[in-house]
C-alpha positions in Angstrom: -142.0 62.4 118.9 -144.2 63.5 116.1 -145.5 66.9 115.2 -149.1 67.1 114.2 -150.1 69.0 111.0 -152.3 71.4 113.1 -149.4 72.3 115.4 -150.1 76.0 114.7 -153.3 75.6 116.7 -151.3 74.3 119.6 -148.7 77.0 120.3 -145.5 76.5 122.2 -145.4 72.7 121.8 -142.8 72.7 119.1 -140.4 74.7 121.4 -141.1 72.3 124.3 -139.6 69.6 122.2 -136.5 71.7 121.8 -136.2 72.4 125.6 -136.6 68.7 126.4 -134.0 67.8 123.8 -131.6 70.2 125.4 -132.0 68.6 128.8 -131.2 65.2 127.3 -128.2 66.6 125.4 -126.7 68.0 128.6 -127.4 64.7 130.4 -125.7 62.7 127.7 -122.8 65.1 127.4 -122.1 64.9 131.1 -122.6 61.2 131.8 -121.2 59.9 128.5 -117.9 61.9 128.9 -116.0 60.0 131.6 -112.7 61.2 130.2 -113.7 64.8 131.1 -115.7 64.3 134.3 -115.2 61.3 136.6 -118.9 61.5 137.5 -119.1 58.1 139.3 -116.4 58.7 141.8 -116.1 62.5 142.0 -117.2 64.4 145.2 -115.9 67.6 143.7 -118.8 67.6 141.2 -121.4 66.2 143.5 -123.7 69.2 143.0 -123.6 68.7 139.2 -124.4 65.0 139.6 -127.4 65.9 141.8 -128.7 68.4 139.3 -127.9 66.9 135.9 -128.6 63.4 137.1 -132.3 64.2 136.8 -132.2 65.7 133.3 -133.1 62.3 131.9 -136.6 63.0 133.2 -137.1 64.8 129.9 -137.5 61.4 128.3 -140.8 60.7 130.0 -141.8 64.3 129.0 -141.2 63.3 125.4 -143.4 60.3 125.9 -146.3 62.4 127.3 -145.9 65.1 124.6 -145.8 62.5 121.8 -148.9 60.7 123.2 -150.7 64.1 123.3 -149.7 65.0 119.7 -150.3 61.7 118.1 -153.7 61.2 119.8 -154.7 64.8 118.9 -153.9 64.3 115.2 -155.6 60.9 115.2 -158.8 62.3 116.7 -158.6 65.3 114.3 -158.2 63.0 111.3 -161.2 60.9 112.4 -163.4 64.0 112.6 -162.3 65.4 109.2 -162.3 62.1 107.3 -165.5 60.7 108.7 -163.6 57.4 109.2 -163.1 56.9 105.4 -159.4 56.5 105.5 -157.7 53.3 104.2 -156.5 51.0 107.0 -152.8 51.5 106.2 -153.0 55.3 106.5 -151.8 55.7 110.1 -149.0 53.0 109.9 -147.6 54.5 106.7 -147.7 58.0 108.0 -145.9 56.9 111.2 -143.3 54.8 109.4 -142.3 57.5 107.0 -142.0 60.1 109.8 -139.8 58.1 112.2 -138.2 55.0 110.8 -135.9 56.3 108.0 -133.8 58.2 110.5 -134.1 55.4 113.1 -132.7 52.8 110.7 -130.1 55.2 109.4 -128.7 55.7 112.9 -128.6 51.9 113.4 -126.7 51.6 110.1 -124.2 54.2 111.2 -123.7 52.3 114.5 -123.0 49.1 112.7 -120.7 50.4 110.0 -118.9 52.7 112.5 -117.1 49.8 114.1 -115.2 49.3 110.8 -114.2 53.0 110.6 -114.1 54.3 114.2 -113.5 52.8 117.6 -117.2 51.7 117.9 -118.0 48.6 119.9 -117.6 45.5 117.8 -121.0 43.8 118.0 -123.2 42.0 115.6 -126.0 43.6 113.7 -128.7 41.7 115.7 -127.2 43.0 118.9 -127.6 46.6 117.7 -131.2 45.9 116.8 -131.9 44.2 120.1 -130.5 47.2 122.1 -132.9 49.4 120.2 -136.0 47.4 120.7 -136.7 47.4 124.4 -139.7 45.1 124.3 -137.1 42.6 125.5 -135.7 43.1 128.9 -132.4 44.9 129.1 -130.6 43.4 132.1 -127.1 44.8 131.5 -126.8 48.5 131.4 -123.1 48.3 130.4 -124.3 46.8 127.1 -126.1 50.0 126.1 -124.0 51.8 123.6 -123.9 55.6 124.1 -124.7 56.5 120.5 -127.7 54.2 120.4 -129.3 55.1 123.7 -131.8 57.6 122.2 -133.2 54.9 119.9 -134.7 52.9 122.8 -137.2 55.7 123.5 -138.2 55.9 119.8 -138.7 52.2 119.8 -140.9 52.3 122.8 -143.2 54.8 121.1 -143.3 52.8 117.9 -144.3 49.6 119.7 -147.3 51.4 121.2 -148.3 53.1 118.0 -148.0 50.0 115.9 -150.4 48.2 118.3 -152.7 51.2 118.3 -152.8 51.8 114.5 -153.2 48.1 113.8 -156.3 48.1 115.9 -157.5 51.2 114.0 -157.8 49.1 110.9 -161.2 48.2 112.4 -163.6 51.0 111.9 -165.5 50.4 115.1 -162.3 51.4 117.0 -162.0 54.7 115.3 -163.5 56.9 117.9 -162.5 58.9 121.0 -164.1 56.4 123.4 -161.8 53.6 122.2 -158.7 55.8 122.3 -159.7 56.8 125.8 -160.0 53.2 126.9 -156.7 52.3 125.1 -154.9 55.1 127.1 -156.3 53.9 130.4 -155.1 50.3 129.5 -151.6 51.7 128.8 -151.5 53.3 132.2 -152.9 50.2 133.9 -150.4 48.0 132.1 -147.5 50.2 133.0 -148.5 50.2 136.7 -148.7 46.4 136.8 -145.4 46.1 135.0 -143.7 48.5 137.4 -145.1 46.7 140.5 -143.9 43.4 139.2 -140.4 44.7 138.4 -140.1 47.3 141.1 -136.7 46.1 142.2 -135.2 46.2 138.6 -134.5 49.8 137.8 -133.1 49.0 134.3 -136.3 47.3 133.3 -138.4 50.2 134.7 -136.4 52.7 132.8 -136.2 51.0 129.4 -138.9 48.5 129.0 -141.8 49.3 126.6 -144.5 48.2 129.1 -143.0 50.2 132.0 -142.9 53.4 129.8 -146.3 53.0 128.1 -148.1 54.8 130.9 -146.5 58.1 130.0 -147.9 57.8 126.4 -151.2 57.0 128.0 -151.2 60.2 130.1 -150.5 62.2 127.0 -153.3 60.4 125.1 -155.8 61.0 127.9 -155.1 64.7 127.8 -155.8 64.7 124.0 -159.0 62.7 124.6 -160.5 64.8 127.3 -159.2 68.3 126.5 -162.7 69.4 125.3 -164.5 68.1 128.4 -166.4 70.8 130.3 -164.3 70.3 133.4 -161.1 70.7 131.4 -162.4 73.9 129.9 -162.9 75.2 133.5 -159.3 74.0 134.3 -158.0 76.2 131.5 -159.2 79.3 133.2 -157.9 78.2 136.6 -154.3 77.5 135.5 -153.1 80.9 136.4 -149.4 81.7 136.4 -149.2 81.4 140.2 -150.7 77.9 140.0 -148.1 76.9 137.4 -145.3 78.4 139.5 -146.5 76.3 142.4 -146.6 73.2 140.2 -143.1 73.7 139.0 -141.9 74.2 142.6 -143.6 71.0 143.6 -141.9 69.2 140.8 -138.5 70.6 141.8 -139.1 69.7 145.4 -140.0 66.1 144.4 -136.8 65.8 142.4 -134.8 67.0 145.4 -136.4 64.5 147.7 -135.9 61.7 145.1 -132.2 62.5 144.8 -131.4 62.9 148.5 -133.5 60.1 149.9 -133.4 56.8 147.8 -136.1 55.3 150.0 -138.6 58.1 149.5 -142.0 57.7 147.9 -140.7 59.7 144.9 -138.5 56.8 144.0 -141.3 54.3 144.0 -141.8 53.4 140.2 -145.6 53.5 140.3 -145.7 56.9 142.2 -143.1 58.3 139.8 -145.2 57.3 136.8 -148.4 58.9 138.2 -146.7 62.0 139.5 -144.7 62.9 136.4 -147.4 61.7 134.0 -149.8 64.2 135.6 -147.2 66.9 136.0 -146.1 66.8 132.4 -149.7 66.6 131.1 -150.4 69.8 133.1 -147.4 71.6 131.6 -148.4 70.6 128.1 -152.0 71.7 128.7 -150.9 75.1 130.1 -148.6 75.7 127.1 -151.1 74.5 124.5 -154.3 76.1 125.7 -153.8 78.7 128.3 -154.3 82.3 127.3 -151.5 83.3 129.7 -149.1 80.4 130.1 -146.3 80.8 132.6 -143.9 81.3 129.8 -144.4 81.2 126.0 -142.0 78.6 124.8 -142.3 79.5 121.1 -141.1 83.0 121.8 -137.7 81.8 123.1 -135.1 82.7 120.5 -134.2 79.8 118.3 -136.2 77.1 120.1 -139.0 77.0 117.5 -136.5 76.2 114.8 -134.7 73.7 117.0 -138.0 72.1 117.8 -138.6 71.2 114.2 -135.3 69.4 114.0 -135.4 68.0 117.5 -135.8 64.4 116.5 -132.6 64.5 114.6 -130.9 66.5 117.3 -132.0 63.9 119.9 -130.5 61.0 118.0 -127.5 62.6 116.4 -126.1 64.4 119.5 -125.2 61.2 121.4 -123.4 59.9 118.3 -121.4 63.1 118.0 -120.6 63.1 121.7 -119.4 59.5 121.4 -117.1 60.4 118.5 -115.7 63.4 120.3 -114.9 61.3 123.3 -113.1 58.8 121.1 -111.0 61.6 119.5 -110.1 63.0 123.0 -109.2 59.5 124.2 -106.8 59.0 121.3 -105.0 62.4 121.6 -104.8 62.0 125.5 -105.4 65.7 125.9 -106.3 66.9 129.4 -109.1 69.4 129.2 -109.0 72.6 131.1 -112.3 74.3 132.0 -111.8 76.5 128.9 -111.2 73.6 126.6 -114.2 71.8 128.1 -116.4 74.8 127.5 -115.2 74.8 123.9 -115.9 71.1 123.7 -119.5 71.6 124.9 -120.1 74.4 122.4 -118.6 72.5 119.5 -120.6 69.3 120.3 -123.8 71.3 120.5 -123.0 73.2 117.2 -122.1 70.0 115.4 -125.3 68.3 116.6 -127.4 71.3 115.5 -125.7 71.5 112.0 -126.0 67.7 111.4 -129.6 67.7 112.5 -130.5 70.6 110.2 -128.7 68.9 107.3 -130.5 65.6 108.0 -133.9 67.3 108.3 -133.3 69.3 105.1 -131.8 66.7 102.8 -132.9 63.4 104.3 -135.9 63.4 106.6 -137.9 65.9 104.7 -137.7 63.8 101.6 -139.8 61.2 103.3 -142.1 63.8 104.8 -143.1 64.8 101.3 -144.4 61.4 100.5 -146.4 61.2 103.7 -150.1 60.3 103.1 -152.0 63.4 102.4 -154.3 64.8 105.1 -158.0 64.6 104.3 
């Protein structure tokens, strides 16, 4: 979930990251807080289950957005450097951007079992849970404070493969990147067809998720194509309103009819991959987007620290739940509202501190742009 150096040329995308992170925060807050809402058995909160149960669709949005951003900066770097970069450039840049915080959260999860009521597992089990190249066949083994890391790991698997291939100069062009994106989508479709009856695999596995990164990369590769230029002018606000309504209707059908086409894993990939690419294109390039995300108060700032917010919020929610379980305090609606606000504020503060005093230290030693 990287930000490209030329993000000022792509307005609103920073804030889109914040919006997606907020959806995931609400999803984790609701479904990881069984001591507050008995979401599995409750009919009283059925409407909330129906609505919030789809907030995890923001994760595929992160994949599409990340694919678009990373492919965009890669193509831009090819153009400006005339392919004279050292082979290790892209891998080093990606590692310093993502992995320090990734490994730090893993360390917290492991050490936390000695200081808090964290699950007592071995270090290799923490690592395995966060590297979904291997099939996760037991959803109960996924620890709440580690769940964001699986999506980060999916991205890193794909980018390690891509940037390893870019060591060879003949692959450093838009044609290769375009073919690579198509292969990711094709691989994802095949994987989803083969494991169509295994929802845990479809949700978590690297191959099943790779198609979303492919859709984002395709948009980056073809954005200057003449037909896409025409599309920019045709994406009026009315067209985008219709697109959002179609998306909401698709979610409604998926939630009310388990056997609908919307729940087919292949159709889901194709539908949301295209839908999210359209939203990103509208926000990045339209002269009159449906709404200007960067003008939403506070979201541009939150977008800059959204990676930390994404991974720290689940940890903070988990700790809060442990505190509540120990004090056996029944939460009234007022106390629950206070809990939500406190969890959000703590996540925001910790993310800002991490970005300022930890992550940015590694950003400063990133390979220089050419």
